[in-house]
GUVEXDO-248383 format. One record per atom (N, C-alpha, C): x, y, z; residue number from 1; atom name. Coordinates in nm, 3 decimals. Example, Ala and Ser with C-alpha at 12.3 -4.5 7.8 and 13.67 -1.06 7.14 Angstrom:
BEGIN
px,py,pz,resi,name
1.319,-0.569,0.780,1,N
1.230,-0.450,0.780,1,CA
1.320,-0.330,0.780,1,C
1.285,-0.225,0.708,2,N
1.367,-0.106,0.714,2,CA
1.290,0.003,0.787,2,C
end
This chain:
BEGIN
px,py,pz,resi,name
-0.262,3.776,3.171,1,N
-0.264,3.634,3.196,1,CA
-0.340,3.606,3.325,1,C
-0.407,3.495,3.325,2,N
-0.481,3.461,3.446,2,CA
-0.388,3.391,3.545,2,C
-0.432,3.384,3.668,3,N
-0.352,3.321,3.773,3,CA
-0.332,3.172,3.745,3,C
-0.432,3.108,3.687,4,N
-0.418,2.965,3.658,4,CA
-0.307,2.942,3.556,4,C
-0.298,3.028,3.454,5,N
-0.194,3.013,3.354,5,CA
-0.056,3.037,3.414,5,C
-0.046,3.132,3.508,6,N
0.082,3.160,3.574,6,CA
0.124,3.039,3.656,6,C
0.031,2.981,3.734,7,N
0.064,2.864,3.815,7,CA
0.101,2.743,3.728,7,C
0.034,2.728,3.616,8,N
0.068,2.618,3.525,8,CA
0.208,2.636,3.468,8,C
0.240,2.756,3.427,9,N
0.374,2.783,3.374,9,CA
0.481,2.758,3.480,9,C
0.454,2.798,3.605,10,N
0.551,2.775,3.712,10,CA
0.567,2.626,3.740,10,C
0.457,2.552,3.739,11,N
0.464,2.408,3.765,11,CA
0.544,2.338,3.656,11,C
0.525,2.378,3.533,12,N
0.600,2.317,3.424,12,CA
0.748,2.355,3.430,12,C
0.777,2.475,3.475,13,N
0.914,2.522,3.482,13,CA
0.989,2.458,3.598,13,C
0.921,2.444,3.712,14,N
0.983,2.392,3.833,14,CA
0.977,2.239,3.838,14,C
0.870,2.180,3.782,15,N
0.845,2.037,3.796,15,CA
0.953,1.951,3.734,15,C
0.957,1.825,3.773,16,N
1.059,1.734,3.721,16,CA
1.031,1.704,3.573,16,C
1.137,1.676,3.502,17,N
1.126,1.642,3.360,17,CA
1.078,1.499,3.343,17,C
1.055,1.460,3.220,18,N
1.004,1.325,3.195,18,CA
1.103,1.215,3.237,18,C
1.232,1.243,3.230,19,N
1.329,1.141,3.271,19,CA
1.321,1.115,3.421,19,C
1.304,1.221,3.500,20,N
1.293,1.204,3.645,20,CA
1.167,1.129,3.682,20,C
1.060,1.160,3.615,21,N
0.933,1.091,3.643,21,CA
0.945,0.943,3.607,21,C
1.007,0.912,3.494,22,N
1.024,0.771,3.455,22,CA
1.118,0.699,3.552,22,C
1.220,0.769,3.601,23,N
1.313,0.707,3.696,23,CA
1.241,0.673,3.826,23,C
1.154,0.765,3.873,24,N
1.077,0.737,3.995,24,CA
0.979,0.622,3.974,24,C
0.924,0.613,3.853,25,N
0.827,0.508,3.826,25,CA
0.894,0.373,3.803,25,C
1.024,0.373,3.779,26,N
1.096,0.248,3.760,26,CA
1.097,0.200,3.617,26,C
1.061,0.286,3.522,27,N
1.066,0.246,3.382,27,CA
1.189,0.308,3.318,27,C
1.228,0.252,3.207,28,N
1.346,0.304,3.139,28,CA
1.312,0.434,3.067,28,C
1.415,0.507,3.033,29,N
1.394,0.634,2.965,29,CA
1.345,0.614,2.823,29,C
1.379,0.503,2.767,30,N
1.336,0.476,2.630,30,CA
1.227,0.370,2.634,30,C
1.114,0.402,2.582,31,N
1.001,0.311,2.580,31,CA
0.988,0.254,2.440,31,C
0.993,0.122,2.429,32,N
0.977,0.056,2.300,32,CA
0.831,0.018,2.284,32,C
0.764,0.091,2.199,33,N
0.623,0.061,2.173,33,CA
0.616,-0.028,2.050,33,C
0.536,-0.133,2.057,34,N
0.525,-0.219,1.939,34,CA
0.449,-0.145,1.829,34,C
0.494,-0.167,1.709,35,N
0.426,-0.107,1.595,35,CA
0.299,-0.186,1.567,35,C
0.191,-0.116,1.536,36,N
0.068,-0.189,1.504,36,CA
0.083,-0.261,1.371,36,C
0.037,-0.382,1.368,37,N
0.043,-0.461,1.246,37,CA
-0.076,-0.426,1.158,37,C
-0.054,-0.408,1.029,38,N
-0.168,-0.379,0.942,38,CA
-0.258,-0.501,0.932,38,C
-0.386,-0.479,0.948,39,N
-0.480,-0.590,0.947,39,CA
-0.538,-0.614,0.808,39,C
-0.514,-0.525,0.715,40,N
-0.575,-0.536,0.584,40,CA
-0.478,-0.585,0.476,40,C
-0.361,-0.626,0.513,41,N
-0.266,-0.678,0.418,41,CA
-0.160,-0.575,0.381,41,C
-0.075,-0.611,0.288,42,N
0.033,-0.519,0.251,42,CA
-0.021,-0.396,0.179,42,C
0.051,-0.287,0.193,43,N
0.013,-0.161,0.129,43,CA
0.040,-0.172,-0.021,43,C
-0.062,-0.152,-0.104,44,N
-0.039,-0.165,-0.248,44,CA
0.045,-0.051,-0.306,44,C
0.059,0.059,-0.234,45,N
0.137,0.173,-0.284,45,CA
0.277,0.179,-0.223,45,C
0.314,0.082,-0.141,46,N
0.444,0.084,-0.075,46,CA
0.558,0.073,-0.176,46,C
0.543,-0.011,-0.274,47,N
0.648,-0.026,-0.375,47,CA
0.661,0.102,-0.457,47,C
0.546,0.163,-0.491,48,N
0.549,0.287,-0.569,48,CA
0.618,0.399,-0.492,48,C
0.589,0.409,-0.363,49,N
0.654,0.515,-0.286,49,CA
0.803,0.486,-0.268,49,C
0.841,0.361,-0.256,50,N
0.983,0.327,-0.249,50,CA
1.054,0.360,-0.379,50,C
0.989,0.333,-0.491,51,N
1.048,0.368,-0.620,51,CA
1.059,0.519,-0.636,51,C
0.962,0.592,-0.582,52,N
0.972,0.739,-0.584,52,CA
1.093,0.786,-0.505,52,C
1.116,0.725,-0.388,53,N
1.232,0.762,-0.306,53,CA
1.361,0.732,-0.382,53,C
1.367,0.617,-0.447,54,N
1.486,0.581,-0.525,54,CA
1.508,0.680,-0.639,54,C
1.401,0.718,-0.707,55,N
1.413,0.813,-0.818,55,CA
1.460,0.950,-0.769,55,C
1.408,0.993,-0.655,56,N
1.450,1.123,-0.600,56,CA
1.596,1.119,-0.559,56,C
1.638,1.009,-0.497,57,N
1.779,0.996,-0.457,57,CA
1.871,0.999,-0.579,57,C
1.831,0.929,-0.684,58,N
1.914,0.927,-0.805,58,CA
1.914,1.063,-0.875,58,C
1.800,1.130,-0.876,59,N
1.792,1.262,-0.937,59,CA
1.876,1.363,-0.861,59,C
1.884,1.347,-0.728,60,N
1.964,1.437,-0.645,60,CA
2.113,1.417,-0.665,60,C
2.152,1.310,-0.732,61,N
2.293,1.288,-0.761,61,CA
2.361,1.186,-0.672,61,C
2.287,1.112,-0.595,62,N
2.348,1.009,-0.511,62,CA
2.399,0.896,-0.599,62,C
2.500,0.829,-0.550,63,N
2.549,0.710,-0.620,63,CA
2.440,0.603,-0.615,63,C
2.438,0.517,-0.713,64,N
2.333,0.416,-0.722,64,CA
2.333,0.327,-0.599,64,C
2.451,0.286,-0.551,65,N
2.456,0.199,-0.434,65,CA
2.406,0.272,-0.310,65,C
2.439,0.398,-0.294,66,N
2.393,0.475,-0.179,66,CA
2.243,0.497,-0.186,66,C
2.192,0.527,-0.305,67,N
2.048,0.548,-0.322,67,CA
1.971,0.419,-0.293,67,C
2.023,0.306,-0.339,68,N
1.956,0.178,-0.312,68,CA
1.957,0.146,-0.163,68,C
2.068,0.174,-0.094,69,N
2.074,0.149,0.050,69,CA
1.980,0.241,0.126,69,C
1.970,0.367,0.084,70,N
1.880,0.461,0.151,70,CA
1.734,0.423,0.128,70,C
1.703,0.373,0.011,71,N
1.565,0.334,-0.020,71,CA
1.527,0.205,0.051,71,C
1.621,0.116,0.071,72,N
1.592,-0.013,0.134,72,CA
1.541,0.003,0.276,72,C
1.580,0.111,0.342,73,N
1.538,0.130,0.481,73,CA
1.388,0.147,0.495,73,C
1.321,0.201,0.393,74,N
1.177,0.227,0.405,74,CA
1.095,0.147,0.305,74,C
1.152,0.044,0.247,75,N
1.083,-0.034,0.144,75,CA
1.012,-0.155,0.205,75,C
0.917,-0.212,0.129,76,N
0.858,-0.339,0.172,76,CA
0.966,-0.447,0.181,76,C
0.944,-0.551,0.259,77,N
1.051,-0.649,0.288,77,CA
1.119,-0.710,0.165,77,C
1.043,-0.754,0.066,78,N
1.105,-0.820,-0.050,78,CA
1.188,-0.721,-0.131,78,C
1.133,-0.602,-0.153,79,N
1.207,-0.500,-0.228,79,CA
1.328,-0.454,-0.148,79,C
1.315,-0.441,-0.017,80,N
1.427,-0.399,0.067,80,CA
1.540,-0.501,0.060,80,C
1.505,-0.628,0.059,81,N
1.607,-0.733,0.052,81,CA
1.686,-0.723,-0.079,81,C
1.613,-0.701,-0.188,82,N
1.678,-0.690,-0.318,82,CA
1.765,-0.564,-0.324,82,C
1.711,-0.452,-0.274,83,N
1.787,-0.326,-0.278,83,CA
1.910,-0.332,-0.189,83,C
1.898,-0.393,-0.071,84,N
2.013,-0.406,0.019,84,CA
2.124,-0.489,-0.046,84,C
2.085,-0.600,-0.107,85,N
2.183,-0.686,-0.174,85,CA
2.250,-0.611,-0.288,85,C
2.170,-0.540,-0.366,86,N
2.224,-0.463,-0.478,86,CA
2.320,-0.356,-0.429,86,C
2.282,-0.284,-0.323,87,N
2.367,-0.177,-0.271,87,CA
2.500,-0.233,-0.221,87,C
2.495,-0.348,-0.154,88,N
2.618,-0.408,-0.104,88,CA
2.709,-0.453,-0.218,88,C
2.649,-0.516,-0.320,89,N
2.730,-0.562,-0.432,89,CA
2.789,-0.446,-0.512,89,C
2.710,-0.340,-0.533,90,N
2.761,-0.224,-0.606,90,CA
2.870,-0.153,-0.526,90,C
2.855,-0.148,-0.394,91,N
2.957,-0.085,-0.310,91,CA
3.087,-0.164,-0.314,91,C
3.077,-0.296,-0.332,92,N
3.197,-0.379,-0.342,92,CA
3.258,-0.377,-0.481,92,C
3.190,-0.315,-0.577,93,N
3.243,-0.304,-0.712,93,CA
3.199,-0.413,-0.806,93,C
3.090,-0.479,-0.777,94,N
3.041,-0.586,-0.864,94,CA
2.986,-0.527,-0.994,94,C
2.978,-0.610,-1.094,95,N
2.921,-0.571,-1.222,95,CA
2.773,-0.536,-1.200,95,C
2.723,-0.424,-1.254,96,N
2.583,-0.386,-1.231,96,CA
2.483,-0.491,-1.280,96,C
2.517,-0.563,-1.385,97,N
2.426,-0.667,-1.434,97,CA
2.411,-0.779,-1.330,97,C
2.518,-0.808,-1.259,98,N
2.513,-0.910,-1.154,98,CA
2.444,-0.854,-1.030,98,C
2.475,-0.728,-0.996,99,N
2.418,-0.668,-0.876,99,CA
2.267,-0.651,-0.888,99,C
2.219,-0.619,-1.007,100,N
2.076,-0.597,-1.026,100,CA
2.003,-0.725,-1.070,100,C
2.062,-0.841,-1.051,101,N
1.994,-0.966,-1.083,101,CA
1.911,-1.010,-0.964,101,C
1.821,-1.102,-0.989,102,N
1.739,-1.156,-0.881,102,CA
1.828,-1.234,-0.786,102,C
1.814,-1.211,-0.656,103,N
1.899,-1.283,-0.561,103,CA
1.880,-1.434,-0.574,103,C
1.989,-1.509,-0.572,104,N
1.977,-1.654,-0.591,104,CA
1.910,-1.723,-0.472,104,C
1.911,-1.659,-0.354,105,N
1.851,-1.725,-0.237,105,CA
1.700,-1.708,-0.233,105,C
1.642,-1.624,-0.320,106,N
1.497,-1.610,-0.327,106,CA
1.441,-1.718,-0.419,106,C
1.331,-1.782,-0.380,107,N
1.270,-1.882,-0.467,107,CA
1.221,-1.818,-0.598,107,C
1.218,-1.898,-0.702,108,N
1.175,-1.849,-0.833,108,CA
1.030,-1.803,-0.825,108,C
1.003,-1.685,-0.875,109,N
0.867,-1.632,-0.876,109,CA
0.828,-1.560,-0.748,109,C
0.918,-1.547,-0.652,110,N
0.882,-1.482,-0.526,110,CA
0.896,-1.331,-0.536,110,C
0.964,-1.280,-0.639,111,N
0.979,-1.136,-0.658,111,CA
0.856,-1.086,-0.733,111,C
0.794,-0.978,-0.681,112,N
0.673,-0.926,-0.744,112,CA
0.706,-0.858,-0.877,112,C
0.603,-0.821,-0.950,113,N
0.620,-0.769,-1.086,113,CA
0.694,-0.636,-1.086,113,C
0.666,-0.548,-0.989,114,N
0.732,-0.418,-0.987,114,CA
0.881,-0.431,-0.959,114,C
0.916,-0.519,-0.866,115,N
1.057,-0.541,-0.834,115,CA
1.130,-0.602,-0.952,115,C
1.065,-0.697,-1.019,116,N
1.125,-0.758,-1.137,116,CA
1.144,-0.654,-1.248,116,C
1.047,-0.565,-1.265,117,N
1.060,-0.458,-1.365,117,CA
1.174,-0.363,-1.328,117,C
1.190,-0.334,-1.199,118,N
1.301,-0.248,-1.155,118,CA
1.435,-0.313,-1.186,118,C
1.447,-0.442,-1.159,119,N
1.572,-0.513,-1.185,119,CA
1.604,-0.512,-1.334,119,C
1.503,-0.537,-1.419,120,N
1.527,-0.535,-1.564,120,CA
1.566,-0.395,-1.611,120,C
1.497,-0.293,-1.558,121,N
1.526,-0.155,-1.595,121,CA
1.668,-0.116,-1.555,121,C
1.709,-0.154,-1.436,122,N
1.843,-0.119,-1.388,122,CA
1.951,-0.192,-1.467,122,C
1.929,-0.319,-1.503,123,N
2.026,-0.391,-1.585,123,CA
2.038,-0.327,-1.723,123,C
1.923,-0.289,-1.781,124,N
1.923,-0.225,-1.911,124,CA
1.993,-0.089,-1.904,124,C
1.968,-0.016,-1.795,125,N
2.031,0.115,-1.777,125,CA
2.182,0.101,-1.760,125,C
2.226,-0.002,-1.690,126,N
2.369,-0.022,-1.669,126,CA
2.439,-0.058,-1.799,126,C
2.371,-0.134,-1.885,127,N
2.436,-0.175,-2.010,127,CA
2.430,-0.067,-2.117,127,C
2.325,0.016,-2.116,128,N
2.312,0.117,-2.221,128,CA
2.357,0.255,-2.177,128,C
2.366,0.279,-2.048,129,N
2.408,0.410,-1.999,129,CA
2.295,0.510,-1.991,129,C
2.170,0.465,-2.006,130,N
2.057,0.557,-1.998,130,CA
2.032,0.597,-1.852,130,C
1.959,0.705,-1.835,131,N
1.932,0.757,-1.700,131,CA
1.837,0.663,-1.627,131,C
1.876,0.620,-1.511,132,N
1.795,0.528,-1.432,132,CA
1.684,0.601,-1.358,132,C
1.707,0.727,-1.319,133,N
1.609,0.800,-1.238,133,CA
1.477,0.818,-1.311,133,C
1.481,0.854,-1.438,134,N
1.357,0.875,-1.513,134,CA
1.279,0.745,-1.528,134,C
1.350,0.637,-1.556,135,N
1.284,0.507,-1.569,135,CA
1.222,0.461,-1.438,135,C
1.290,0.486,-1.327,136,N
1.236,0.446,-1.197,136,CA
1.112,0.530,-1.164,136,C
1.115,0.660,-1.198,137,N
0.997,0.745,-1.175,137,CA
0.879,0.697,-1.259,137,C
0.904,0.659,-1.385,138,N
0.798,0.604,-1.469,138,CA
0.746,0.472,-1.413,138,C
0.835,0.391,-1.363,139,N
0.795,0.264,-1.303,139,CA
0.710,0.287,-1.178,139,C
0.741,0.390,-1.100,140,N
0.660,0.424,-0.983,140,CA
0.520,0.467,-1.026,140,C
0.511,0.546,-1.133,141,N
0.380,0.587,-1.184,141,CA
0.300,0.466,-1.232,141,C
0.367,0.374,-1.302,142,N
0.298,0.253,-1.348,142,CA
0.250,0.169,-1.230,142,C
0.331,0.161,-1.126,143,N
0.293,0.084,-1.008,143,CA
0.173,0.147,-0.938,143,C
0.173,0.280,-0.931,144,N
0.060,0.350,-0.870,144,CA
-0.067,0.332,-0.953,144,C
-0.053,0.338,-1.086,145,N
-0.169,0.316,-1.174,145,CA
-0.222,0.173,-1.160,145,C
-0.131,0.076,-1.150,146,N
-0.174,-0.063,-1.132,146,CA
-0.249,-0.081,-1.001,146,C
-0.203,-0.015,-0.895,147,N
-0.273,-0.023,-0.766,147,CA
-0.410,0.042,-0.775,147,C
-0.419,0.154,-0.847,148,N
-0.549,0.221,-0.863,148,CA
-0.645,0.134,-0.943,148,C
-0.595,0.069,-1.049,149,N
-0.680,-0.020,-1.128,149,CA
-0.725,-0.141,-1.046,149,C
-0.635,-0.194,-0.965,150,N
-0.672,-0.308,-0.880,150,CA
-0.778,-0.268,-0.778,150,C
-0.767,-0.147,-0.722,151,N
-0.867,-0.100,-0.626,151,CA
-1.001,-0.079,-0.695,151,C
-0.999,-0.024,-0.816,152,N
-1.123,-0.005,-0.891,152,CA
-1.188,-0.138,-0.925,152,C
-1.108,-0.234,-0.966,153,N
-1.161,-0.367,-0.998,153,CA
-1.220,-0.433,-0.875,153,C
-1.155,-0.418,-0.759,154,N
-1.209,-0.475,-0.636,154,CA
-1.341,-0.409,-0.597,154,C
-1.351,-0.278,-0.617,155,N
-1.475,-0.209,-0.586,155,CA
-1.588,-0.253,-0.679,155,C
-1.555,-0.269,-0.807,156,N
-1.656,-0.316,-0.902,156,CA
-1.699,-0.459,-0.871,156,C
-1.603,-0.543,-0.832,157,N
-1.634,-0.680,-0.794,157,CA
-1.725,-0.683,-0.672,157,C
-1.699,-0.593,-0.576,158,N
-1.783,-0.586,-0.457,158,CA
-1.925,-0.544,-0.494,158,C
-1.937,-0.451,-0.588,159,N
-2.070,-0.408,-0.632,159,CA
-2.148,-0.522,-0.695,159,C
-2.080,-0.604,-0.772,160,N
-2.146,-0.719,-0.836,160,CA
-2.185,-0.822,-0.730,160,C
-2.097,-0.845,-0.634,161,N
-2.126,-0.945,-0.530,161,CA
-2.239,-0.899,-0.438,161,C
-2.254,-0.769,-0.421,162,N
-2.361,-0.718,-0.336,162,CA
-2.496,-0.728,-0.408,162,C
-2.496,-0.718,-0.541,163,N
-2.621,-0.720,-0.616,163,CA
-2.692,-0.855,-0.605,163,C
-2.619,-0.964,-0.590,164,N
-2.681,-1.096,-0.580,164,CA
-2.771,-1.111,-0.459,164,C
-2.720,-1.089,-0.338,165,N
-2.808,-1.100,-0.221,165,CA
-2.923,-0.998,-0.222,165,C
-2.896,-0.878,-0.272,166,N
-3.004,-0.780,-0.278,166,CA
-3.112,-0.825,-0.374,166,C
-3.072,-0.883,-0.486,167,N
-3.170,-0.936,-0.581,167,CA
-3.251,-1.049,-0.521,167,C
-3.184,-1.136,-0.445,168,N
-3.255,-1.248,-0.383,168,CA
-3.353,-1.200,-0.276,168,C
-3.326,-1.087,-0.214,169,N
-3.417,-1.034,-0.112,169,CA
-3.531,-0.953,-0.174,169,C
-3.500,-0.869,-0.270,170,N
-3.600,-0.778,-0.323,170,CA
-3.684,-0.837,-0.435,170,C
-3.632,-0.933,-0.510,171,N
-3.709,-0.991,-0.620,171,CA
-3.834,-1.063,-0.571,171,C
-3.826,-1.149,-0.470,172,N
-3.951,-1.210,-0.421,172,CA
-4.051,-1.108,-0.368,172,C
-4.002,-1.005,-0.301,173,N
-4.093,-0.902,-0.250,173,CA
-4.158,-0.827,-0.366,173,C
-4.082,-0.798,-0.471,174,N
-4.137,-0.729,-0.587,174,CA
-4.243,-0.815,-0.655,174,C
-4.215,-0.945,-0.667,175,N
-4.311,-1.035,-0.731,175,CA
-4.437,-1.044,-0.646,175,C
-4.422,-1.061,-0.514,176,N
-4.539,-1.078,-0.427,176,CA
-4.621,-0.949,-0.414,176,C
-4.554,-0.836,-0.408,177,N
-4.626,-0.711,-0.385,177,CA
-4.656,-0.633,-0.512,177,C
-4.587,-0.662,-0.621,178,N
-4.608,-0.585,-0.744,178,CA
-4.676,-0.662,-0.855,178,C
-4.634,-0.783,-0.880,179,N
-4.684,-0.856,-0.997,179,CA
-4.806,-0.941,-0.962,179,C
-4.803,-1.011,-0.848,180,N
-4.913,-1.100,-0.811,180,CA
-5.046,-1.024,-0.798,180,C
-5.053,-0.908,-0.733,181,N
-5.183,-0.837,-0.727,181,CA
-5.234,-0.795,-0.866,181,C
-5.145,-0.754,-0.955,182,N
-5.187,-0.714,-1.089,182,CA
-5.242,-0.834,-1.165,182,C
-5.170,-0.947,-1.161,183,N
-5.215,-1.068,-1.231,183,CA
-5.345,-1.120,-1.170,183,C
-5.356,-1.114,-1.037,184,N
-5.479,-1.159,-0.971,184,CA
-5.596,-1.070,-1.009,184,C
-5.572,-0.940,-1.016,185,N
-5.680,-0.848,-1.056,185,CA
-5.723,-0.871,-1.201,185,C
-5.627,-0.891,-1.290,186,N
-5.661,-0.919,-1.429,186,CA
-5.731,-1.054,-1.444,186,C
-5.686,-1.152,-1.368,187,N
-5.746,-1.285,-1.374,187,CA
-5.892,-1.277,-1.326,187,C
-5.918,-1.202,-1.222,188,N
-6.054,-1.189,-1.171,188,CA
-6.141,-1.119,-1.277,188,C
-6.091,-1.016,-1.341,189,N
-6.169,-0.946,-1.446,189,CA
-6.196,-1.039,-1.564,189,C
-6.099,-1.118,-1.606,190,N
-6.115,-1.208,-1.718,190,CA
-6.215,-1.318,-1.684,190,C
-6.206,-1.374,-1.564,191,N
-6.297,-1.482,-1.525,191,CA
-6.440,-1.431,-1.509,191,C
-6.460,-1.309,-1.463,192,N
-6.594,-1.254,-1.445,192,CA
-6.656,-1.214,-1.577,192,C
-6.575,-1.180,-1.675,193,N
-6.629,-1.138,-1.804,193,CA
-6.675,-1.257,-1.887,193,C
-6.632,-1.375,-1.855,194,N
-6.676,-1.495,-1.921,194,CA
-6.598,-1.529,-2.048,194,C
-6.483,-1.469,-2.066,195,N
-6.402,-1.501,-2.183,195,CA
-6.343,-1.640,-2.173,195,C
-6.322,-1.689,-2.055,196,N
-6.265,-1.824,-2.042,196,CA
-6.364,-1.922,-1.994,196,C
end
């Protein structure tokens, strides 16, 4: 080992810890850093990943109310609200058809398609006794496929929108530099030959 490495190790071993340094600086030991806000809008795969978490929890054998509460912690806000309400109602012993219904305090149509499909699937599972985990995993796959199709459609739309300005820029140049000289050359040959 070199002497510099030995001195560095001694300084780290002897030196004050981060709490002492923060105390001397006058800051608290716990620093609350603001989370960066996404500038591009909501994550299109957030619902799919939340449904995956719910499916894994149910497959692992957790109770439905516990799995819904665990999933709500990392879900998008609207889905988290629905899952939290459902978990609370199921923990209190409410009928699953009532617990998995759309919350009455949400305006009509404010629940997205994936959340509505989850609610219908869970109500159907509660009434028929079918496995909810497999249906939720399939719903997560469908949600991921829908997000992929939406991204592909947006990319294709961008390609079409880019073609318009490019056409407006290159078409006049093509006409001026490609077609006009050919027509002018042919016109000069025709006029000199005396056909017209």
